[in-house]
N, C-alpha and C positions, 0 to 999 in steps of 0.2 A: 480321112478321119477328122472329126470336128475337135475344136478346142474345148476342154472340159475344166469347169471351175467348181470349187466347193462353196456352195452358197449359204449352207447352214450347218451348225454343229449342235449336239446336245449330249449330256451325259449326266449320270447320277453318281454320287459318291460310291466308291468301292467299299464294301463292308459286309456285315452279317445283318441282312435285311430280313430278320425273322417275321416282321410284321407285314411284308409285302410279298405278293405272289409274282410269278414270272410275268403274267400279264400286266401287273402294276409297274414293275420296273421298266418294262419295255415301252409302255405308254408314256412314262414320264420323260424317257429319252427322245422318243419320237416327237412328242409335242414340243420339247425344247428346241429340237433341231428345226421343226417347221416354224416356230416363232422367229428363231434366229434368221431364217432365210426370207422372212417377209410373208410367211404363210404360203409358200410354194407348196403345191400338191403333187406328190410323186406319182408317176404313172407305172412304176415298177418298184418293188421292195425286195431286196436281197438280204437274207437274215443269216448271219454267222452264229452258229451254235454247235456245241459239242455234246452236252450231256442232258439235254432237257428230257429226252425219251426215257433216260435212266433215272435221273434225279427227281424230275417234276412230273413224270409219267404223262408227258405231253409231247406229241409229235404234230405234224401238220401245222407248223408255227406260223406259216404264211396266212393261213385263214384265221388263226387266232389274233395275230398282230393287226391285220387290217380290219377285221370285225371290231376290235377293241379300240380303234383309233380313228374311227369315222373315215375309213378309206375302203369301204366294201366294194368288192369287185376288181380292186387293183391287183394285177399280176404280182404274186409274191410267193416265195418258197425259201426252203433252208439250204444253206451252202455249209458243206462239212469238209474241213481240211485240218483236222486236229486243232491245236490251239491257235493256228493261223486262220481259223474259219471266217472271222469277220474281216480279216485282211483280203481274203479271197472273195468275200461278198462285195467288198469295196471294189476290187478289180472288175467284178462282173457289172456292177453299177457304172464304173468308168467306161467299160467297153460298150455297154448299152447306149450311153449318151453319145460317146465318140463315133460310134457307127451310124448314128441317126435314127436307131431303132425306137428310142424314147427320147424325150426332151428333158425330163426331170426324173431322176432315179434316186433312191435312198438305199444306203448300206447301214444295217443295224446289227450290232453285236449284243447278245444278251446271254446271261448265265445266272442260274440260281443254285449255287453250289450248296448252300445251307438247307436245301430240301433233303439232302442226304444226312444220315445219322450213323454214329457208331462206326462199326468195321467198314460199312459200305462207303465211307468218305474216301477211302483209298482206291476205290474202284475206277474212278474216271480216268485217272492218268494212264492206266493200263490199256485204255481203248486205243491210244495212239501207237502202241507197240506191236509187235509181232506176236500174236497170242499164241500160236503154236510152238514158237522157239524162245520167247522171251517171258511174257507175263504168265503163261501157264505153268512155268517152272519156278515162279516166285519173284522174278526180276521186277523191279519198278523203275520208273524214271529217275527217282532220287538215288537208288542204288547204282543205277547205270551211270549217272553223273558223277557220283563218287569214284567209280572206276576210271572215268575219263580224266578227272583231276589227278588221280593217282598215276595213271599212265603218262600224263603231261609232265608231272614233277619228275618221273623216272627218266623220260626221254630228254628232259632239260634240267640237268642237275644244278644249273646256276640260277633257276628260277626261284624266287623267293616265295615261300608259302604265303606270307602276309600281304603279298602284292594283290592277291585275289580279293582281299578285303576291300580294296579300293572301290569295287563295284557296289557292295551294300552301303559302304560309307557315303559314296556320292549319292546313291539313290535316297537314303534317308535324309541327308542334308537338303537335297533338292525338294523332297516331300514336305518339309516343314511349312512351306508356303503354298502348298496346293490343298485347297479345301475339299478336294474330292479324293484325296489319298487315305488309305487305310491307316497308315502309321505316319504321324506328323511330328516325329521327334528324331533328332540327330543322334547318332551314336559315335562313341569315341573309339579310336584304334584298340585301346586296352580292353574295352567292352567286347569288341569283336574277337580279340585274341583268347579271352577267357570263355567264350560261348560254348555250350555243350556239343559234343560230336553227334552228328546224325548218321552220316554215311562216310566214314573215314576216306580222305582227309577233310571232307566237307563238315562245317559246323552249322548251327542253326541259322546264322546270318547268311550263309551262302545259298539259301533256298528261299524262293519267293512264296508268299503265303496266299493260298486260294481264297477268294471271296466272291460275293454276288456283285453284278453289275451290269449296266446297259448303257451303250453309247451309240449315237446315230450321226450319219453325215448325209447331207442332200447335195446331189451333184447336178449340174445343168451347163448350159452354155453361157458365155459371158453376156450375150444379148439378153437373155431371159433374166439373169441375175443383175442386170445393170442398175436396178433401183434399190438394191439392198444397202442398208446404211453402215456397212463395215468393209474393210478391204477384203478383196477377192484373192483366193489362193487357187492356182491352177495345178492340174496333174500333168507333169511332163515326162514321167516314166513309170511304167508298171510291168512287172514280170513275175512268173512263177517258175520254180525249178524244182525237180524231184530227185531224191536220192534213194537208196535202198530203205526198205521199211526197217529191216533188222540191222542194228549196229554192227553186228559181227560179220555181216556180208560185205562190208566196205574194206577195200584194200588198206586204207588208213583211217581208223575211226577218229583220229584227231583233225582230220581235214573236213570241214564243213563244206563240202563241194557244192551242194545246192545253194547254200547261202552265198557263196562266191559267184556262182554262175548267175543267179537271180539278180544280185546286185550289179554285176557287171553289164548285164542286158538292159536293166532299167536306167543305169546311167548312160549307156550308149544311146538309148532312145532319147534321153534328155539332152544329149550333146554335152555332157559334163564329165569330170573326173571326180571320184569319190572325194579327192582332197578339196574339191571346190565347195562343199556344203558347209553350212553354218552350224548344223547340229545333227546328231545321228541318234534316232530313237531305236535302240537295239533290244533284242529279246533276252533279257537277263533272267530267265527262269532259275538259272543256277549260275553262280559266279564264273565257273569254267565256260559257260556258254558265252559269256560277254568276252572273255579272252579269245576263244575260238572264232567268235563272229568278226572281231576286229582283224584277226589274222586272214580270215577268209575274204574280207573286204579289201585287204591289201594295205591297211593302215600300219601293219607291222609284219616283219618277216616271220616265217614259220618258227615257233618256238620262242618268239620275243614279244608277243602280245602283252604278257604280264608287265613289261616294262612300262607300258603306257599308263599303268595304274600309279607309277611312281611319280609324284609331282602333281601339278595342276592341269595337265593337258586336257583331261576328260571332265574337268569341272566346269561350272558356268562361266568361269573366267579364262578357261583354256582355249586352245586352238581347235579342239574337237569336243565340245560339250555333248555328253551323252545322257539320255534319259532325264530330260530336263525338268520333268514334273515328278520324279521319283521312280520311274521305271516299274517294272513288275514287282521288284523287291519291296518297295515302300508304298507305291500307289496302291499295290495289290494286283493280284493275278486272277482275273476272272476268266480263265481258261479260254474258250472260244470267242469271248468278247474282247480279248486283250488287243487285237489288232486295231479294232475301232477306237479304243482309248488312245493307242499310240498315235493315230492319225489326228484325232481331235486335239491331242496336246501339241502336235507339231503345227497344226492350223493356228492354235492360239499364239504360238511363237512368231509365225509369219505374219500374223495380223498385227503384232505388237501388244497383244493382250495377255501376256503371260505374267503380269504383275512383277513381284520381286525376283522372279526367276527369268525375267525377259532377257534374251540374248541380244545386244545392241545390233540394230540394223539387220536383223536375220533375214535372208532372202531365199536360201535354199535349204531344204530339210530332207534328210534321207530316213526312211521308215522301213524297218525290216521285222517281219513276224515269223516265227518258226513253228512248225508242227512236229512234235517229237523232237528228237536230237538232230534237228535240221534235216528230217526226211522230207519235209515240205518247207519251202522258203518263199515267202511272198514279199516283194520289195517295191516300194513306191518312192518317187522323187516329186516333191512339191516345191512350188515356187511362188513367191508373192508377186502378184501382178502390179506393175507400176501405176501410179496415180491414185 
């Protein structure tokens, strides 16, 4: 296997891009990544997307993207793994370069959520659930997450409900200095405490907001990327793990097993322990997912992940900064494009280009994206190359 580096990154702000089409947002991210790489031309493009065929009435995205970005004839197709789709696309790009099959590959995540309207805006989340036994009877990911938090508080009576608020508070505080974030305003604990209930015991701030977005990364070998004018970041760990589709089929619904397995395997490949990383971009679609992800990763014992939200441990000044550019909650949640944004943000940290949110001397980043309630988990370990 060859060494693989990230030579270029590109993103657009997550938001409600009413004036842009799916092809517009993808082209902007692609061109930005190509420019950042010194205009390397990918031989393969892997596209992470979940809802385009439903929301934008467009499939065959590989042909659309390459045709629209002056890459006609380049191998390209869509990868679908729920909300972890673009993280899975990145893994394919990594494997393609590492194996020697191609020398330059691109991973692109794109989503145009606002192409939906009215009642249909609730439909995308149901696609990642078990249709026959969950979504068909009216369950949603939001109601499911509410049940998970309720169960967590029941099984762990010492857990403080307000501790879950640490995740949106950290996210909003970090997003203030992220020009690509949907919400760039910090919130106070008392604002969180008074927020309206959505799915008891979850309130409005416990739920990440959907949005439009596109982000891209170009992967290649260190030799090909030797002339880029920014620090290189290499991929040293990559893994995917799968759990049951339906949450009720798991022996323990509060154990995000796939998240734990994927993370352990990726860290093993990288030759590190999770505690070695300088930051963790985790999948905070719901506050309870943040707690369960930290426990699955081994950062806290079962039933004690909530304690990590008490104090500064997870903040930019802490020992384990999370979601350093706002996470899903404040940067915004572009569904299948989420993983690409997480990876781009980790690269910015490792390059030393995260501005006011920079983690001093960041060298190792852990990035995990989930499809559904950790039915699919995709984890990557990134490292800043010396020099």
